[in-house]
C-alpha positions as CSV (number, residue, x, y, z in Angstrom):
1,X,-18.4,-3.0,17.9
2,X,-17.1,-6.4,18.5
3,X,-13.8,-6.5,20.3
4,X,-12.5,-8.6,17.5
5,X,-13.5,-5.8,15.0
6,X,-11.8,-3.2,17.7
7,X,-8.5,-5.2,17.7
8,X,-8.7,-5.4,13.6
9,X,-8.8,-1.3,13.3
10,X,-6.1,-0.9,16.3
11,X,-3.8,-3.1,14.1
12,X,-4.8,-1.4,10.9
13,X,-3.8,2.1,12.5
14,X,-0.5,0.8,13.8
15,X,0.2,-0.9,10.2
16,X,-0.5,2.5,9.0
17,X,1.7,4.3,11.4
18,X,4.8,2.0,10.9
19,X,4.6,2.3,6.8
20,X,6.4,4.4,4.6
21,X,4.4,7.5,4.4
22,X,2.1,7.8,1.3
23,X,-0.6,9.2,0.2
24,X,-3.1,6.6,1.7
25,X,-1.3,6.3,5.0
26,X,-3.8,6.6,7.8
27,X,-7.0,7.0,5.2
28,X,-10.6,5.6,6.6
29,X,-11.7,2.9,4.2
30,X,-15.2,1.1,4.3
31,X,-15.3,-2.5,2.6
32,X,-18.5,-4.1,1.3
33,X,-19.3,-7.2,3.5
34,X,-18.7,-10.1,0.7
35,X,-14.7,-9.4,0.9
36,X,-12.6,-10.6,3.5
37,X,-11.4,-8.0,6.2
38,X,-9.5,-9.6,9.2
39,X,-11.4,-9.0,12.4
40,X,-14.3,-8.5,10.9
41,X,-17.4,-11.0,9.9
42,X,-17.7,-11.3,6.4
43,X,-21.7,-12.1,5.8
44,X,-22.3,-11.3,2.4
45,X,-25.6,-9.8,3.8
46,X,-26.8,-13.4,4.1
47,X,-28.2,-15.4,7.2
48,X,-26.3,-18.7,7.2
49,X,-23.0,-16.5,7.4
50,X,-23.5,-14.3,10.2
51,X,-20.7,-15.9,12.2
52,X,-18.1,-16.3,9.5
53,X,-14.9,-14.7,10.6
54,X,-12.0,-14.8,7.6
55,X,-8.6,-16.1,9.2
56,X,-6.9,-13.4,6.8
57,X,-7.7,-10.0,4.5
58,X,-8.3,-10.4,1.1
59,X,-5.1,-10.1,-0.8
60,X,-6.4,-6.9,-2.9
61,X,-7.4,-5.5,1.0
62,X,-3.9,-6.4,2.4
63,X,-2.6,-4.1,-0.2
64,X,-4.6,-0.9,1.1
65,X,-3.7,-1.8,4.7
66,X,0.2,-2.3,3.7
67,X,-0.2,1.0,2.4
68,X,-1.6,2.7,5.8
69,X,-5.4,2.4,5.3
70,X,-7.3,1.9,8.3
71,X,-10.7,-0.2,7.7
72,X,-13.3,1.5,9.8
73,X,-16.4,-0.5,9.0
74,X,-18.1,-3.3,6.5
75,X,-21.1,-2.2,4.5
76,X,-24.4,-3.6,3.8
77,X,-25.2,-5.3,0.4
78,X,-27.9,-6.8,-1.8
79,X,-28.2,-10.6,-0.3
80,X,-25.2,-12.2,-1.8
81,X,-24.2,-9.5,-4.1
82,X,-27.1,-10.8,-6.4
83,X,-29.1,-7.8,-6.7
84,X,-29.3,-3.9,-8.0
85,X,-31.2,-2.5,-5.5
86,X,-29.7,-3.1,-2.2
87,X,-33.0,-3.2,-0.8
88,X,-32.8,-7.3,0.2
89,X,-30.5,-8.1,2.7
90,X,-30.0,-10.0,5.8
91,X,-29.2,-6.6,7.7
92,X,-32.1,-4.4,5.9
93,X,-32.5,-1.8,3.2
94,X,-29.7,0.4,2.4
95,X,-30.5,4.0,2.5
96,X,-29.7,6.6,-0.4
97,X,-28.2,9.5,1.4
98,X,-28.1,11.3,-1.8
99,X,-31.5,11.0,-2.6
100,X,-33.7,9.7,0.2
101,X,-36.5,7.4,-0.3
102,X,-34.7,6.2,-4.0
103,X,-32.7,2.8,-3.8
104,X,-29.0,3.1,-3.1
105,X,-28.6,0.7,-6.2
106,X,-26.4,-2.5,-5.9
107,X,-25.2,-4.7,-4.9
108,X,-22.8,-2.1,-3.5
109,X,-25.1,-0.4,-2.3
110,X,-23.7,0.1,1.4
111,X,-20.3,1.1,-0.1
112,X,-21.8,3.7,-2.2
113,X,-23.9,5.0,0.8
114,X,-21.4,5.5,2.9
115,X,-19.3,7.5,0.7
116,X,-22.1,9.5,-0.7
117,X,-22.9,10.3,3.4
118,X,-19.3,11.4,3.8
119,X,-18.5,8.8,6.3
120,X,-14.8,8.3,3.9
121,X,-13.8,9.2,0.7
122,X,-12.8,5.6,-0.3
123,X,-14.7,2.3,-0.4
124,X,-14.5,-1.1,-1.7
125,X,-17.4,-3.1,-3.8
126,X,-17.5,-5.5,-5.8
127,X,-18.4,-5.8,-9.5
128,X,-20.2,-8.6,-11.5
129,X,-22.7,-7.1,-13.4
130,X,-22.7,-3.3,-12.5
131,X,-22.5,-3.5,-8.7
132,X,-19.9,-0.7,-8.4
133,X,-21.0,1.1,-11.4
134,X,-24.8,1.3,-10.5
135,X,-24.8,2.2,-7.1
136,X,-22.4,5.1,-8.0
137,X,-25.0,6.7,-10.2
138,X,-27.8,6.7,-8.1
139,X,-25.7,8.2,-5.2
140,X,-23.4,10.5,-7.2
141,X,-20.4,8.9,-6.1
142,X,-17.7,7.3,-8.4
143,X,-17.7,3.4,-9.0
144,X,-15.0,1.6,-11.1
145,X,-14.9,-2.0,-12.6
146,X,-11.2,-2.7,-13.4
147,X,-10.2,-5.2,-16.3
148,X,-11.1,-8.5,-15.2
149,X,-7.9,-9.7,-13.4
150,X,-6.3,-6.4,-12.5
151,X,-6.6,-6.9,-9.0
152,X,-6.1,-10.3,-6.8
153,X,-9.8,-11.9,-6.6
154,X,-9.5,-14.5,-3.6
155,X,-10.9,-13.6,-0.4
156,X,-14.2,-12.7,-1.6
157,X,-17.6,-14.2,-2.0
158,X,-17.8,-15.6,-5.5
159,X,-21.0,-15.5,-7.7
160,X,-19.3,-15.8,-11.4
161,X,-16.1,-17.1,-11.3
162,X,-14.9,-15.4,-14.8
163,X,-16.2,-12.1,-14.0
164,X,-16.2,-11.2,-10.6
165,X,-13.7,-8.4,-9.7
166,X,-13.1,-5.9,-6.6
167,X,-14.3,-2.6,-7.4
168,X,-13.1,0.7,-5.9
169,X,-15.4,3.3,-5.1
170,X,-15.2,6.9,-4.4
171,X,-16.3,10.7,-3.6
172,X,-14.0,11.9,-6.2
173,X,-11.8,11.0,-9.3
174,X,-8.2,11.3,-7.6
175,X,-9.5,9.0,-4.8
176,X,-10.6,6.8,-6.8
177,X,-7.2,6.6,-8.8
178,X,-5.3,6.3,-5.4
179,X,-7.2,3.2,-4.5
180,X,-6.7,1.7,-8.2
181,X,-3.3,2.3,-8.2
182,X,-2.4,0.5,-4.7
183,X,-5.3,-2.1,-5.6
184,X,-3.2,-2.9,-8.6
185,X,0.0,-3.3,-6.9
186,X,1.6,0.0,-6.8
187,X,4.3,0.7,-4.1
188,X,3.4,3.0,-1.2
189,X,3.8,6.6,-2.2
190,X,3.4,6.1,-5.7
191,X,0.5,8.5,-7.2
192,X,-1.1,8.0,-10.2
193,X,0.3,9.5,-13.3
194,X,-1.6,12.7,-14.0
195,X,-3.8,13.2,-16.6
196,X,-2.0,14.6,-19.2
197,X,1.4,15.8,-19.9
198,X,1.7,19.5,-18.9
199,X,-1.9,19.6,-17.9
200,X,-3.3,18.9,-21.8
201,X,-2.6,16.2,-24.7
202,X,-1.6,17.3,-27.8
203,X,-4.0,15.0,-29.3
204,X,-7.8,15.7,-29.0
205,X,-10.0,12.6,-27.2
206,X,-12.1,10.5,-29.8
207,X,-15.5,9.2,-28.1
208,X,-17.6,6.9,-29.0
209,X,-21.5,7.5,-28.2
210,X,-24.3,5.5,-29.5
211,X,-27.2,8.1,-30.2
212,X,-29.9,5.0,-29.7
213,X,-28.7,4.7,-25.8
214,X,-30.4,8.1,-25.0
215,X,-33.6,7.0,-26.7
216,X,-33.3,4.1,-24.3
217,X,-33.4,6.4,-20.8
218,X,-36.3,7.9,-19.2
219,X,-36.5,11.8,-19.1
220,X,-34.4,12.4,-16.3
221,X,-31.5,10.2,-17.4
222,X,-31.6,11.5,-21.0
223,X,-31.6,14.9,-20.0
224,X,-28.4,14.7,-18.2
225,X,-27.0,12.4,-20.9
226,X,-27.8,15.2,-23.2
227,X,-26.5,18.1,-21.4
228,X,-23.1,16.4,-20.8
229,X,-22.9,15.5,-24.5
230,X,-23.4,19.2,-25.2
231,X,-20.6,20.2,-22.9
232,X,-18.7,17.8,-24.4
233,X,-19.4,18.6,-28.3
234,X,-18.2,22.2,-27.2
235,X,-14.8,21.1,-25.7
236,X,-11.7,21.8,-27.5
237,X,-10.1,18.7,-27.1
238,X,-12.7,16.0,-27.3
239,X,-14.3,14.8,-30.6
240,X,-17.2,12.9,-30.6
241,X,-17.9,9.8,-32.8
242,X,-21.2,8.3,-33.3
243,X,-21.1,4.6,-33.3
244,X,-23.6,1.6,-33.2
245,X,-23.9,-1.1,-30.2
246,X,-27.1,-2.3,-30.8
247,X,-26.1,-5.7,-32.1
248,X,-24.1,-6.3,-29.8
249,X,-26.8,-5.3,-26.8
250,X,-28.8,-7.7,-28.2
251,X,-26.2,-10.5,-28.3
252,X,-24.7,-10.1,-24.8
253,X,-28.6,-9.6,-23.3
254,X,-29.2,-13.1,-24.8
255,X,-26.1,-15.2,-23.8
256,X,-25.1,-13.4,-20.4
257,X,-28.3,-14.3,-18.2
258,X,-27.2,-17.8,-19.3
259,X,-23.8,-17.2,-18.5
260,X,-24.5,-16.0,-15.1
261,X,-27.1,-19.4,-14.4
262,X,-23.9,-21.4,-15.4
263,X,-21.5,-19.8,-13.0
264,X,-23.6,-18.7,-9.8
265,X,-24.2,-22.2,-8.3
266,X,-20.4,-23.7,-9.1
267,X,-18.6,-20.4,-8.0
268,X,-20.6,-19.9,-4.8
269,X,-20.4,-23.7,-3.7
270,X,-16.8,-23.5,-4.5
271,X,-16.0,-20.5,-2.2
272,X,-17.9,-22.4,0.5
273,X,-15.7,-24.9,0.2
274,X,-12.5,-22.8,0.4
275,X,-13.2,-22.3,4.0
276,X,-13.0,-23.9,7.4
277,X,-16.4,-23.3,9.2
278,X,-18.8,-22.4,6.1
279,X,-21.6,-24.1,5.7
280,X,-22.6,-26.2,2.6
281,X,-24.6,-24.6,-0.7
282,X,-28.0,-26.3,0.8
283,X,-26.9,-24.6,4.2
284,X,-26.8,-21.3,2.6
285,X,-29.9,-21.7,0.6
286,X,-31.9,-22.8,3.4
287,X,-31.4,-19.4,5.2
288,X,-31.8,-17.1,2.3
289,X,-33.6,-14.1,3.5
290,X,-34.6,-12.8,-0.6
291,X,-37.1,-14.8,-2.5
292,X,-35.4,-13.6,-5.5
293,X,-32.4,-15.0,-4.4
294,X,-33.5,-18.5,-3.7
295,X,-34.8,-18.6,-7.4
296,X,-31.4,-17.4,-8.7
297,X,-29.6,-19.9,-6.7
298,X,-32.3,-22.8,-7.4
299,X,-32.3,-21.7,-11.2
300,X,-28.5,-22.2,-11.5
301,X,-28.6,-25.1,-9.7
302,X,-31.2,-26.5,-12.2
303,X,-29.0,-25.1,-15.0
304,X,-25.5,-27.3,-14.0
305,X,-25.0,-30.8,-13.0
306,X,-25.2,-30.9,-9.5
307,X,-23.1,-27.4,-9.3
308,X,-20.3,-28.8,-11.5
309,X,-19.3,-26.7,-14.6
310,X,-21.2,-27.8,-17.8
311,X,-19.4,-28.0,-21.4
312,X,-22.3,-25.2,-22.3
313,X,-20.4,-22.9,-20.0
314,X,-17.0,-23.3,-22.3
315,X,-19.6,-22.5,-25.3
316,X,-20.6,-19.3,-23.1
317,X,-17.0,-18.2,-22.7
318,X,-16.6,-18.3,-26.7
319,X,-19.5,-15.5,-26.8
320,X,-17.6,-13.5,-24.8
321,X,-14.7,-14.0,-27.0
322,X,-16.7,-13.0,-30.2
323,X,-18.4,-9.8,-27.9
324,X,-14.9,-8.6,-27.2
325,X,-13.6,-9.1,-30.7
326,X,-16.2,-7.0,-31.6
327,X,-16.4,-4.6,-29.2
328,X,-12.5,-3.8,-29.9
329,X,-13.2,-3.7,-33.8
330,X,-15.7,-0.8,-33.2
331,X,-13.3,0.9,-31.0
332,X,-10.5,0.2,-33.8
333,X,-12.5,1.1,-36.9
334,X,-13.8,4.6,-35.4
335,X,-9.9,5.2,-33.9
336,X,-11.5,5.6,-30.4
337,X,-10.1,6.1,-27.3
338,X,-13.1,5.0,-25.0
339,X,-16.8,4.9,-25.3
340,X,-19.3,7.1,-23.4
341,X,-23.2,5.7,-22.3
342,X,-25.4,6.2,-19.8
343,X,-24.9,3.9,-16.4
344,X,-28.6,3.5,-16.0
345,X,-31.4,4.0,-18.2
346,X,-33.5,5.2,-15.3
347,X,-33.3,7.4,-11.9
348,X,-33.1,5.1,-8.8
349,X,-36.7,3.5,-8.1
350,X,-38.3,4.5,-4.8
351,X,-37.8,1.7,-2.4
352,X,-41.5,1.5,-1.2
353,X,-42.3,0.7,-5.3
354,X,-39.2,-2.1,-5.3
355,X,-40.3,-4.0,-2.4
356,X,-43.6,-4.2,-3.7
357,X,-42.6,-6.1,-6.9
358,X,-43.4,-9.7,-7.9
359,X,-40.3,-11.9,-8.9
360,X,-41.1,-11.3,-12.5
361,X,-41.3,-7.4,-12.0
362,X,-37.6,-7.9,-10.3
363,X,-36.6,-9.5,-13.4
364,X,-37.6,-6.9,-15.6
365,X,-35.8,-4.3,-13.5
366,X,-32.5,-6.3,-13.3
367,X,-32.4,-6.4,-17.0
368,X,-33.3,-2.8,-17.3
369,X,-30.9,-1.7,-15.0
370,X,-28.0,-3.7,-16.1
371,X,-28.2,-3.2,-19.5
372,X,-25.6,-0.8,-20.3
373,X,-23.0,-2.1,-17.9
374,X,-23.4,-5.6,-19.0
375,X,-20.9,-4.9,-22.2
376,X,-17.8,-4.4,-20.4
377,X,-18.6,-7.1,-17.7
378,X,-18.4,-9.7,-20.9
379,X,-15.4,-7.9,-22.5
380,X,-13.2,-7.6,-19.3
381,X,-13.2,-3.7,-20.2
382,X,-12.6,-1.1,-17.4
383,X,-15.7,0.6,-16.8
384,X,-16.0,3.9,-14.8
385,X,-19.2,5.4,-13.8
386,X,-18.9,9.1,-13.5
387,X,-21.8,11.1,-11.5
388,X,-23.8,13.8,-13.4
389,X,-25.6,16.6,-11.9
390,X,-28.8,17.9,-13.9
391,X,-27.0,20.2,-15.7
392,X,-24.6,17.7,-17.4
393,X,-21.5,18.6,-15.2
394,X,-19.7,15.8,-13.3
395,X,-20.0,16.0,-9.5
396,X,-16.3,16.2,-8.7
397,X,-16.6,15.5,-5.1
398,X,-19.5,14.5,-3.2
399,X,-20.4,16.5,-0.3
400,X,-18.4,19.6,-0.1
401,X,-20.3,22.4,1.1
402,X,-21.7,24.9,-1.4
403,X,-19.4,22.9,-3.4
404,X,-20.5,20.1,-6.0
405,X,-24.1,20.2,-7.2
406,X,-26.6,18.1,-6.1
407,X,-26.9,14.3,-7.7
408,X,-29.3,13.7,-10.4
409,X,-29.2,10.1,-9.9
410,X,-27.7,9.7,-13.6
411,X,-24.1,8.7,-14.6
412,X,-22.4,8.7,-17.6
413,X,-20.1,5.4,-17.9
414,X,-16.9,5.2,-19.6
415,X,-15.7,2.2,-21.2
416,X,-12.2,1.4,-22.2
417,X,-9.8,-1.0,-24.1
418,X,-9.4,-4.1,-21.8
419,X,-6.0,-4.1,-19.6
420,X,-5.8,0.1,-20.4
421,X,-7.2,0.9,-16.8
422,X,-4.6,3.6,-16.2
423,X,-5.6,5.3,-19.6
424,X,-8.7,5.1,-18.9
425,X,-9.0,6.9,-15.3
426,X,-6.4,9.6,-16.9
427,X,-8.9,9.8,-19.7
428,X,-11.8,10.4,-16.9
429,X,-9.7,13.2,-15.7
430,X,-9.7,15.2,-19.0
431,X,-13.4,14.8,-19.3
432,X,-14.3,15.7,-15.7
433,X,-12.3,19.4,-17.1
434,X,-14.3,19.4,-20.3
435,X,-17.8,18.9,-18.1
436,X,-16.7,21.3,-15.7
C-alpha cells in the first residue's frame, strides 16, 4: 500500500470519528477502480491510467465518506468496464470466491468478489449494461442498478454517458439499502424505511413474470428460478402475473448495441479531457490490454465522427424512450408492482473456457449474459440482483457460518418503476421473506 493510500484511509477514519454517529460510521468499503477515491489510483484496469491519482472523491463516494465509511481498497474490474467476466484486465483475472474456477462476472467483478469473500459487507460498483447485477448473481451477493440519475455521476470513468451509474453492492439486502440511502443523499443517521408498515402490507404484491424467460435459461439457472417462483406462488401476500417481454427484448437487442457504439468513444474521450494529467483516447487505446476492448473502442470511433456525438444518437434516445413507455404500459395494464426475471440465463462459465474464446465468441457471450439486464438499462428503471440458492431460497447474507446456503451462481432480477427505488428495495425485503 502506498503512502498516499495509507493517508487516505487515515483521513477517512478521522472523518468518520468526527461525524454524527450513524449506521455506516466506521464501516469498511471497497470501491471499483473506475470511481475516483482520494488517495487511491484510478486505473479502470487499463495500462495507460495506472498512474492517475484523482484530486477528489467522486461526489457519490464523498457522501459515503461523510457518513463515516472507510475506503479500505480499490477493486479490479474488466478493462474499462467493457466486459462481463472480469477475466481481461491489466491486473489479472478476478477470482470467484463463491464458485472457484468460475468467472466472477463483470464488469464489477472485483467488488463482488471482495464482498463474497467477506472482506467487507459494503462495496461500490458501476452499472452500464448489467455490471453490478451480473457479478452479484455469479458470486451469491446483492447488486443494484438505481434509476438512472439517482446518484451523482461525476468522478467516474465514463463509457456510456446516458446509461452509466454507480451501483451499490453488498452481502445482504439491509446493507444494500443503507448504501442506497446514503448515495441518494439521505442525512447521516437516517435509516432505510421498513419494508412494510407493521411488518406486512395489506395489499399483496403483484409481480410480473414471463414464462418464456425460463425457457431461455440453461438447466441450473432454470431450476433455481422455478424453485423461487414456486415459493412465491405459495406465499400468501404475493401474486404472480404472467406477462410477455418478448417484443421489448427483441427491440432492445437491436438498438442497444448501436447505442453503446455511439456513446463509448465520445464518453471516454470526454472523461479523459476532464482531468489534468490523463492521456488522450489515442494514448489509452495504444496501451489497452484486451483485444476485445480494443475492438469495441475502434468500432465506436468508426461509428461516430471523430469521437463526437452524431444525429443517430438522438434517434437511439427516442428508441430508449419508446422502450420505456412500452415497459411502463406492461406494468400499468397488469397492475404490477415490479417484474421478476432471471439475472443471467447461464451459470458463470469457467475461467479457462472464457480465456480460450475468440473475439466473435466473446461477442456472443456478452449478448447472452446481458440479455435480461438490458431492459432496465435502456428504460432507466431500478433493477436489483437477488442471489439464489439452488432450492430457490434467497441467500440472505453471504458468508455467515452455518447460515446461508451455498450460492447457485443464479440470481433473481427485480425490476421496478423508474424513480421508485426505495419502493423497489422495500418490495425486495418482502420477497426475501417470502423466499425464506
